[in-house]
DRENBA-728349 format. One record per residue (C-alpha): residue number from 1; x, y, z. Coordinates in nm, 3 decimals, decimal comma. Example, Ala and Ser with C-alpha at 12.3 -4.5 7.8 and 13.67 -1.06 7.14 Angstrom:
REM residues 2
{pos->1 px->1,230 py->-0,450 pz->0,780}
{pos->2 px->1,367 py->-0,106 pz->0,714}
REM end
This chain:
REM residues 353
{pos->1 px->6,816 py->10,104 pz->10,146}
{pos->2 px->6,562 py->9,968 pz->10,392}
{pos->3 px->6,668 py->9,951 pz->10,755}
{pos->4 px->6,366 py->9,764 pz->10,888}
{pos->5 px->6,586 py->9,482 pz->11,017}
{pos->6 px->6,787 py->9,731 pz->11,223}
{pos->7 px->6,467 py->9,876 pz->11,369}
{pos->8 px->6,313 py->9,534 pz->11,431}
{pos->9 px->6,618 py->9,413 pz->11,621}
{pos->10 px->6,671 py->9,735 pz->11,815}
{pos->11 px->6,320 py->9,808 pz->11,942}
{pos->12 px->6,129 py->9,608 pz->12,202}
{pos->13 px->5,786 py->9,773 pz->12,252}
{pos->14 px->5,722 py->9,627 pz->12,597}
{pos->15 px->6,060 py->9,744 pz->12,726}
{pos->16 px->6,120 py->10,063 pz->12,529}
{pos->17 px->5,766 py->10,198 pz->12,545}
{pos->18 px->5,596 py->10,414 pz->12,282}
{pos->19 px->5,804 py->10,524 pz->11,985}
{pos->20 px->5,780 py->10,756 pz->11,689}
{pos->21 px->5,878 py->10,638 pz->11,343}
{pos->22 px->6,038 py->10,925 pz->11,152}
{pos->23 px->6,049 py->10,871 pz->10,777}
{pos->24 px->6,184 py->11,087 pz->10,495}
{pos->25 px->5,894 py->11,168 pz->10,265}
{pos->26 px->5,911 py->11,384 pz->9,953}
{pos->27 px->6,252 py->11,527 pz->9,870}
{pos->28 px->6,386 py->11,782 pz->9,625}
{pos->29 px->6,741 py->11,868 pz->9,532}
{pos->30 px->7,038 py->11,757 pz->9,740}
{pos->31 px->6,937 py->11,575 pz->10,060}
{pos->32 px->7,130 py->11,362 pz->10,312}
{pos->33 px->6,894 py->11,063 pz->10,280}
{pos->34 px->6,639 py->10,934 pz->10,029}
{pos->35 px->6,264 py->10,890 pz->10,044}
{pos->36 px->6,175 py->10,604 pz->10,279}
{pos->37 px->6,476 py->10,635 pz->10,511}
{pos->38 px->6,361 py->10,550 pz->10,863}
{pos->39 px->6,456 py->10,640 pz->11,217}
{pos->40 px->6,280 py->10,513 pz->11,530}
{pos->41 px->6,281 py->10,738 pz->11,836}
{pos->42 px->6,174 py->10,656 pz->12,191}
{pos->43 px->6,204 py->10,861 pz->12,507}
{pos->44 px->6,555 py->10,726 pz->12,565}
{pos->45 px->6,696 py->10,585 pz->12,240}
{pos->46 px->6,729 py->10,641 pz->11,866}
{pos->47 px->6,759 py->10,364 pz->11,606}
{pos->48 px->6,875 py->10,444 pz->11,254}
{pos->49 px->6,944 py->10,781 pz->11,098}
{pos->50 px->6,787 py->11,025 pz->10,854}
{pos->51 px->7,117 py->11,195 pz->10,781}
{pos->52 px->7,247 py->11,347 pz->11,102}
{pos->53 px->7,314 py->11,715 pz->11,164}
{pos->54 px->7,057 py->11,977 pz->11,252}
{pos->55 px->6,788 py->11,799 pz->11,051}
{pos->56 px->6,812 py->11,488 pz->11,266}
{pos->57 px->6,829 py->11,694 pz->11,587}
{pos->58 px->6,501 py->11,863 pz->11,494}
{pos->59 px->6,345 py->11,527 pz->11,402}
{pos->60 px->6,434 py->11,385 pz->11,745}
{pos->61 px->6,300 py->11,696 pz->11,915}
{pos->62 px->5,970 py->11,685 pz->11,723}
{pos->63 px->5,934 py->11,309 pz->11,777}
{pos->64 px->5,975 py->11,335 pz->12,154}
{pos->65 px->5,732 py->11,623 pz->12,161}
{pos->66 px->5,482 py->11,401 pz->11,978}
{pos->67 px->5,541 py->11,123 pz->12,233}
{pos->68 px->5,422 py->11,360 pz->12,504}
{pos->69 px->5,090 py->11,434 pz->12,333}
{pos->70 px->4,803 py->11,207 pz->12,426}
{pos->71 px->4,566 py->11,288 pz->12,142}
{pos->72 px->4,803 py->11,341 pz->11,851}
{pos->73 px->4,958 py->11,046 pz->11,669}
{pos->74 px->5,114 py->11,180 pz->11,350}
{pos->75 px->5,262 py->11,493 pz->11,199}
{pos->76 px->5,428 py->11,617 pz->10,880}
{pos->77 px->5,709 py->11,874 pz->10,865}
{pos->78 px->5,847 py->12,044 pz->10,554}
{pos->79 px->6,205 py->12,160 pz->10,599}
{pos->80 px->6,435 py->12,347 pz->10,359}
{pos->81 px->6,799 py->12,244 pz->10,407}
{pos->82 px->6,936 py->12,596 pz->10,413}
{pos->83 px->7,071 py->12,852 pz->10,658}
{pos->84 px->6,774 py->12,808 pz->10,894}
{pos->85 px->6,895 py->12,455 pz->10,973}
{pos->86 px->7,263 py->12,546 pz->10,950}
{pos->87 px->7,288 py->12,302 pz->10,658}
{pos->88 px->7,404 py->12,383 pz->10,308}
{pos->89 px->7,261 py->12,086 pz->10,116}
{pos->90 px->7,026 py->12,324 pz->9,941}
{pos->91 px->6,747 py->12,072 pz->9,912}
{pos->92 px->6,407 py->12,018 pz->10,068}
{pos->93 px->6,294 py->11,736 pz->10,295}
{pos->94 px->5,954 py->11,631 pz->10,420}
{pos->95 px->5,956 py->11,443 pz->10,752}
{pos->96 px->5,673 py->11,204 pz->10,833}
{pos->97 px->5,623 py->11,133 pz->11,203}
{pos->98 px->5,400 py->10,847 pz->11,314}
{pos->99 px->5,357 py->10,738 pz->11,676}
{pos->100 px->5,365 py->10,366 pz->11,754}
{pos->101 px->5,149 py->10,374 pz->12,064}
{pos->102 px->4,798 py->10,250 pz->11,994}
{pos->103 px->4,709 py->9,884 pz->11,941}
{pos->104 px->4,680 py->9,917 pz->11,563}
{pos->105 px->5,027 py->10,067 pz->11,521}
{pos->106 px->5,189 py->9,816 pz->11,755}
{pos->107 px->5,020 py->9,524 pz->11,581}
{pos->108 px->5,167 py->9,645 pz->11,252}
{pos->109 px->5,511 py->9,664 pz->11,412}
{pos->110 px->5,475 py->9,318 pz->11,564}
{pos->111 px->5,395 py->9,185 pz->11,217}
{pos->112 px->5,715 py->9,346 pz->11,090}
{pos->113 px->5,906 py->9,135 pz->11,341}
{pos->114 px->5,760 py->8,803 pz->11,227}
{pos->115 px->5,669 py->8,871 pz->10,863}
{pos->116 px->5,889 py->8,741 pz->10,586}
{pos->117 px->6,068 py->9,002 pz->10,378}
{pos->118 px->5,869 py->8,937 pz->10,060}
{pos->119 px->5,632 py->9,216 pz->10,164}
{pos->120 px->5,582 py->9,591 pz->10,152}
{pos->121 px->5,444 py->9,830 pz->10,410}
{pos->122 px->5,194 py->10,092 pz->10,298}
{pos->123 px->5,162 py->10,414 pz->10,496}
{pos->124 px->4,849 py->10,604 pz->10,392}
{pos->125 px->4,900 py->10,969 pz->10,488}
{pos->126 px->4,663 py->11,261 pz->10,518}
{pos->127 px->4,709 py->11,588 pz->10,701}
{pos->128 px->4,557 py->11,442 pz->11,017}
{pos->129 px->4,653 py->11,075 pz->11,033}
{pos->130 px->4,863 py->10,785 pz->10,907}
{pos->131 px->4,720 py->10,438 pz->10,852}
{pos->132 px->4,955 py->10,148 pz->10,786}
{pos->133 px->4,918 py->9,802 pz->10,640}
{pos->134 px->5,148 py->9,523 pz->10,529}
{pos->135 px->5,096 py->9,366 pz->10,188}
{pos->136 px->5,254 py->9,031 pz->10,104}
{pos->137 px->5,350 py->8,918 pz->9,756}
{pos->138 px->5,072 py->8,657 pz->9,775}
{pos->139 px->4,800 py->8,910 pz->9,863}
{pos->140 px->4,541 py->9,023 pz->9,611}
{pos->141 px->4,586 py->9,384 pz->9,497}
{pos->142 px->4,260 py->9,417 pz->9,305}
{pos->143 px->4,102 py->9,638 pz->9,570}
{pos->144 px->4,376 py->9,901 pz->9,524}
{pos->145 px->4,391 py->10,158 pz->9,246}
{pos->146 px->4,621 py->10,097 pz->8,950}
{pos->147 px->4,907 py->10,338 pz->9,041}
{pos->148 px->4,932 py->10,187 pz->9,389}
{pos->149 px->4,923 py->9,833 pz->9,250}
{pos->150 px->5,208 py->9,920 pz->9,014}
{pos->151 px->5,414 py->10,075 pz->9,295}
{pos->152 px->5,368 py->9,767 pz->9,515}
{pos->153 px->5,474 py->9,537 pz->9,232}
{pos->154 px->5,785 py->9,750 pz->9,171}
{pos->155 px->5,882 py->9,738 pz->9,538}
{pos->156 px->5,824 py->9,367 pz->9,567}
{pos->157 px->6,056 py->9,320 pz->9,270}
{pos->158 px->6,318 py->9,576 pz->9,368}
{pos->159 px->6,394 py->9,710 pz->9,720}
{pos->160 px->6,329 py->10,075 pz->9,783}
{pos->161 px->6,057 py->10,327 pz->9,857}
{pos->162 px->5,831 py->10,558 pz->9,661}
{pos->163 px->5,538 py->10,789 pz->9,711}
{pos->164 px->5,209 py->10,751 pz->9,526}
{pos->165 px->5,002 py->11,067 pz->9,523}
{pos->166 px->4,624 py->11,048 pz->9,545}
{pos->167 px->4,544 py->11,271 pz->9,247}
{pos->168 px->4,171 py->11,268 pz->9,326}
{pos->169 px->4,208 py->11,394 pz->9,682}
{pos->170 px->4,149 py->11,757 pz->9,777}
{pos->171 px->4,359 py->11,733 pz->10,095}
{pos->172 px->4,675 py->11,601 pz->9,924}
{pos->173 px->4,668 py->11,248 pz->10,064}
{pos->174 px->4,940 py->11,007 pz->9,953}
{pos->175 px->5,075 py->10,660 pz->10,020}
{pos->176 px->5,435 py->10,578 pz->10,103}
{pos->177 px->5,528 py->10,233 pz->9,969}
{pos->178 px->5,832 py->10,073 pz->10,135}
{pos->179 px->5,977 py->9,729 pz->10,070}
{pos->180 px->6,075 py->9,530 pz->10,377}
{pos->181 px->6,368 py->9,374 pz->10,195}
{pos->182 px->6,711 py->9,494 pz->10,305}
{pos->183 px->6,907 py->9,321 pz->10,030}
{pos->184 px->6,960 py->9,522 pz->9,712}
{pos->185 px->7,226 py->9,307 pz->9,545}
{pos->186 px->7,416 py->8,981 pz->9,586}
{pos->187 px->7,793 py->8,926 pz->9,588}
{pos->188 px->7,964 py->8,588 pz->9,560}
{pos->189 px->8,326 py->8,584 pz->9,676}
{pos->190 px->8,551 py->8,295 pz->9,582}
{pos->191 px->8,842 py->8,282 pz->9,826}
{pos->192 px->8,883 py->8,338 pz->10,200}
{pos->193 px->9,243 py->8,455 pz->10,199}
{pos->194 px->9,362 py->8,792 pz->10,326}
{pos->195 px->9,189 py->8,997 pz->10,057}
{pos->196 px->8,877 py->8,781 pz->10,064}
{pos->197 px->8,840 py->8,835 pz->10,439}
{pos->198 px->8,896 py->9,209 pz->10,399}
{pos->199 px->8,640 py->9,225 pz->10,118}
{pos->200 px->8,374 py->9,039 pz->10,315}
{pos->201 px->8,430 py->9,285 pz->10,601}
{pos->202 px->8,406 py->9,586 pz->10,369}
{pos->203 px->8,086 py->9,463 pz->10,201}
{pos->204 px->7,904 py->9,345 pz->10,514}
{pos->205 px->7,757 py->9,687 pz->10,617}
{pos->206 px->7,619 py->9,743 pz->10,266}
{pos->207 px->7,267 py->9,645 pz->10,149}
{pos->208 px->7,382 py->9,316 pz->10,004}
{pos->209 px->7,379 py->8,942 pz->10,065}
{pos->210 px->7,720 py->8,776 pz->10,046}
{pos->211 px->7,801 py->8,415 pz->9,961}
{pos->212 px->8,161 py->8,341 pz->10,058}
{pos->213 px->8,317 py->8,023 pz->9,918}
{pos->214 px->8,639 py->7,838 pz->10,000}
{pos->215 px->8,756 py->7,481 pz->10,050}
{pos->216 px->8,944 py->7,571 pz->10,369}
{pos->217 px->8,713 py->7,594 pz->10,670}
{pos->218 px->9,001 py->7,720 pz->10,885}
{pos->219 px->9,029 py->8,038 pz->10,675}
{pos->220 px->8,685 py->8,164 pz->10,772}
{pos->221 px->8,640 py->8,376 pz->11,087}
{pos->222 px->8,448 py->8,234 pz->11,380}
{pos->223 px->8,177 py->8,500 pz->11,358}
{pos->224 px->8,033 py->8,668 pz->11,050}
{pos->225 px->7,755 py->8,924 pz->10,996}
{pos->226 px->7,402 py->8,798 pz->10,931}
{pos->227 px->7,421 py->8,882 pz->10,561}
{pos->228 px->7,729 py->8,663 pz->10,502}
{pos->229 px->7,681 py->8,294 pz->10,421}
{pos->230 px->7,999 py->8,084 pz->10,434}
{pos->231 px->8,021 py->7,784 pz->10,201}
{pos->232 px->8,294 py->7,524 pz->10,258}
{pos->233 px->8,332 py->7,300 pz->9,953}
{pos->234 px->8,610 py->7,113 pz->9,774}
{pos->235 px->8,442 py->7,203 pz->9,445}
{pos->236 px->8,392 py->7,580 pz->9,433}
{pos->237 px->8,279 py->7,562 pz->9,070}
{pos->238 px->7,977 py->7,354 pz->9,173}
{pos->239 px->7,848 py->7,643 pz->9,387}
{pos->240 px->7,819 py->7,884 pz->9,093}
{pos->241 px->7,457 py->7,794 pz->9,000}
{pos->242 px->7,339 py->7,872 pz->9,355}
{pos->243 px->7,394 py->8,247 pz->9,328}
{pos->244 px->7,083 py->8,446 pz->9,230}
{pos->245 px->7,030 py->8,617 pz->8,897}
{pos->246 px->7,223 py->8,940 pz->8,856}
{pos->247 px->7,492 py->8,856 pz->9,110}
{pos->248 px->7,836 py->9,013 pz->9,132}
{pos->249 px->8,110 py->8,746 pz->9,122}
{pos->250 px->8,456 py->8,817 pz->9,264}
{pos->251 px->8,724 py->8,554 pz->9,200}
{pos->252 px->9,023 py->8,563 pz->9,435}
{pos->253 px->9,115 py->8,210 pz->9,540}
{pos->254 px->9,456 py->8,078 pz->9,647}
{pos->255 px->9,500 py->7,898 pz->9,313}
{pos->256 px->9,534 py->8,047 pz->8,964}
{pos->257 px->9,415 py->7,718 pz->8,816}
{pos->258 px->9,101 py->7,729 pz->9,031}
{pos->259 px->9,049 py->8,095 pz->8,936}
{pos->260 px->9,063 py->7,990 pz->8,570}
{pos->261 px->8,814 py->7,707 pz->8,619}
{pos->262 px->8,573 py->7,940 pz->8,800}
{pos->263 px->8,603 py->8,204 pz->8,527}
{pos->264 px->8,541 py->7,942 pz->8,260}
{pos->265 px->8,227 py->7,819 pz->8,433}
{pos->266 px->8,100 py->8,174 pz->8,491}
{pos->267 px->8,142 py->8,262 pz->8,123}
{pos->268 px->7,973 py->7,944 pz->8,006}
{pos->269 px->7,681 py->7,937 pz->8,248}
{pos->270 px->7,614 py->8,281 pz->8,396}
{pos->271 px->7,514 py->8,518 pz->8,117}
{pos->272 px->7,296 py->8,688 pz->8,378}
{pos->273 px->7,592 py->8,796 pz->8,594}
{pos->274 px->7,604 py->9,169 pz->8,656}
{pos->275 px->7,979 py->9,162 pz->8,710}
{pos->276 px->8,267 py->8,913 pz->8,700}
{pos->277 px->8,583 py->9,039 pz->8,867}
{pos->278 px->8,918 py->8,861 pz->8,884}
{pos->279 px->9,194 py->8,966 pz->9,122}
{pos->280 px->9,535 py->8,992 pz->8,958}
{pos->281 px->9,774 py->9,191 pz->8,744}
{pos->282 px->9,754 py->9,278 pz->8,376}
{pos->283 px->9,995 py->8,992 pz->8,315}
{pos->284 px->9,752 py->8,748 pz->8,478}
{pos->285 px->9,471 py->8,899 pz->8,272}
{pos->286 px->9,668 py->8,843 pz->7,949}
{pos->287 px->9,744 py->8,479 pz->8,036}
{pos->288 px->9,381 py->8,410 pz->8,126}
{pos->289 px->9,261 py->8,569 pz->7,801}
{pos->290 px->9,486 py->8,338 pz->7,599}
{pos->291 px->9,384 py->8,028 pz->7,793}
{pos->292 px->9,013 py->8,107 pz->7,770}
{pos->293 px->9,047 py->8,172 pz->7,397}
{pos->294 px->9,208 py->7,830 pz->7,353}
{pos->295 px->8,907 py->7,683 pz->7,535}
{pos->296 px->8,676 py->7,833 pz->7,273}
{pos->297 px->8,558 py->8,160 pz->7,426}
{pos->298 px->8,521 py->8,462 pz->7,200}
{pos->299 px->8,692 py->8,795 pz->7,263}
{pos->300 px->8,353 py->8,943 pz->7,346}
{pos->301 px->8,281 py->8,675 pz->7,606}
{pos->302 px->8,624 py->8,704 pz->7,766}
{pos->303 px->8,584 py->9,082 pz->7,792}
{pos->304 px->8,309 py->9,023 pz->8,050}
{pos->305 px->8,585 py->8,952 pz->8,302}
{pos->306 px->8,727 py->9,261 pz->8,472}
{pos->307 px->9,091 py->9,228 pz->8,576}
{pos->308 px->9,249 py->9,398 pz->8,766}
{pos->309 px->8,957 py->9,479 pz->8,995}
{pos->310 px->8,875 py->9,790 pz->9,197}
{pos->311 px->8,853 py->10,157 pz->9,120}
{pos->312 px->9,073 py->10,287 pz->8,836}
{pos->313 px->9,398 py->10,435 pz->8,963}
{pos->314 px->9,394 py->10,256 pz->9,298}
{pos->315 px->9,754 py->10,158 pz->9,365}
{pos->316 px->9,747 py->10,027 pz->9,723}
{pos->317 px->9,832 py->9,659 pz->9,768}
{pos->318 px->9,732 py->9,605 pz->10,129}
{pos->319 px->9,432 py->9,370 pz->10,164}
{pos->320 px->9,218 py->9,642 pz->10,320}
{pos->321 px->9,308 py->9,890 pz->10,043}
{pos->322 px->9,219 py->9,642 pz->9,770}
{pos->323 px->8,898 py->9,544 pz->9,948}
{pos->324 px->8,780 py->9,903 pz->9,992}
{pos->325 px->8,852 py->9,976 pz->9,626}
{pos->326 px->8,662 py->9,665 pz->9,509}
{pos->327 px->8,368 py->9,734 pz->9,741}
{pos->328 px->8,348 py->10,094 pz->9,621}
{pos->329 px->8,352 py->9,979 pz->9,258}
{pos->330 px->8,074 py->9,726 pz->9,322}
{pos->331 px->7,867 py->9,995 pz->9,491}
{pos->332 px->7,930 py->10,234 pz->9,202}
{pos->333 px->7,818 py->9,973 pz->8,950}
{pos->334 px->7,512 py->9,888 pz->9,161}
{pos->335 px->7,388 py->10,247 pz->9,166}
{pos->336 px->7,461 py->10,297 pz->8,797}
{pos->337 px->7,251 py->9,990 pz->8,722}
{pos->338 px->6,981 py->10,111 pz->8,958}
{pos->339 px->6,971 py->10,458 pz->8,803}
{pos->340 px->6,945 py->10,311 pz->8,453}
{pos->341 px->6,623 py->10,137 pz->8,557}
{pos->342 px->6,467 py->10,444 pz->8,720}
{pos->343 px->6,165 py->10,602 pz->8,549}
{pos->344 px->6,245 py->10,928 pz->8,376}
{pos->345 px->5,962 py->11,125 pz->8,537}
{pos->346 px->6,070 py->11,386 pz->8,792}
{pos->347 px->5,828 py->11,281 pz->9,066}
{pos->348 px->5,926 py->10,915 pz->9,059}
{pos->349 px->6,295 py->10,979 pz->9,006}
{pos->350 px->6,315 py->11,211 pz->9,306}
{pos->351 px->6,071 py->11,036 pz->9,536}
{pos->352 px->6,203 py->10,684 pz->9,508}
{pos->353 px->6,526 py->10,511 pz->9,602}
REM end
C-alpha cells in the first residue's frame, strides 16, 4: 500500500525543514513491511512506518545522522532481521535513505503534493546517489528500456511497488517504481444502519475507496474519512453502475425488498463484480435464492451472492463484530486476488507489493 497521501499531508518543507525518505527496498523471507513502504523523518517528527521495532529505530537513527551530513544525500543499508536487531522475523531488508534537502529533491516532493494520482515515481539508485522523477500516465515511455516501461505500466494499472534491476550495470544500479495511488480496491456499501456505519469505520483505514449509499441522509455521520463518499438517493439501485470495475458490493439496507432489488440488479448488470455480499441468515439466503430463481436467474448466477457475510465461524452479532469480520474477509479476498495476479518469478514476487 502506498502512503504518499499521508506523507504529503504530514510534511511541510518550509516548516519542517530537511527530511529523509526511508523506503524498504529489496526484501527476502519474512519482513514487517513490503518493498516500497515509506517513512519520512525530519529532525523532530516521523511520518509513516516501515514496521516498527528495532528496525524502525535504526532507520530513524540513520536518517537523522544523514540529515546532519552536508555532503551526503543518500545511503543504502542491508539488515538481517535476526538476533542482531532483536527481531525474529528471520528475513532480510534493504533500507533506502534519500535526503530531501536540495532543490531537485524538494521540487520532486512539491510535485507529489500537486500531481494527480495517475502517476508513478521512479527512484534511480546507485551506490552513491538517488535520482527521482515522476512519470504520468500520459508521458511517453519510449526513452526508457523495456523492463522499466513494463514496470511503469504495471504500476499505473495496479497500485504497488517493484524494483527493476539494471542488468547491464557493473555497480548494481536499480530503479524503484512506486505508484502514487493509495486506492487498491473499491467497496460499495448499501445501507447506513448500525452495521453499515460500523463497516464504513472498519474499512476506512484500509487502502480502499468506499461508496456508501442510503436514502436517509440523517443516518450518515457528520464527518467521514477522505476515502468515503456518501451518496443519498431514493433509488439505490440506480447507483450500481457508478461503482468501478472489480468492486466489492455489500448489501445491508433497512429493507429486505430493497436488498432483493439490489441483488437482482447486481446479478444482471455487474458480471465484473469481485464480490457480492448480503447480510442475513441462512433462512434469508434460502428465501432470496428462491425469489431470484423465480425471476429467471440460474443457480450458478445466484451462487455469486455470499450470505451470510464475514469470516467463517464468526458468531458475534454486535455491529462492530460483524463489521470487523466482513472487513477482514474483504481484505482476505483482496490479497488472494492480488497474489493470483503476481508473476511467478522469485525476484518480482518478493520485490513487489
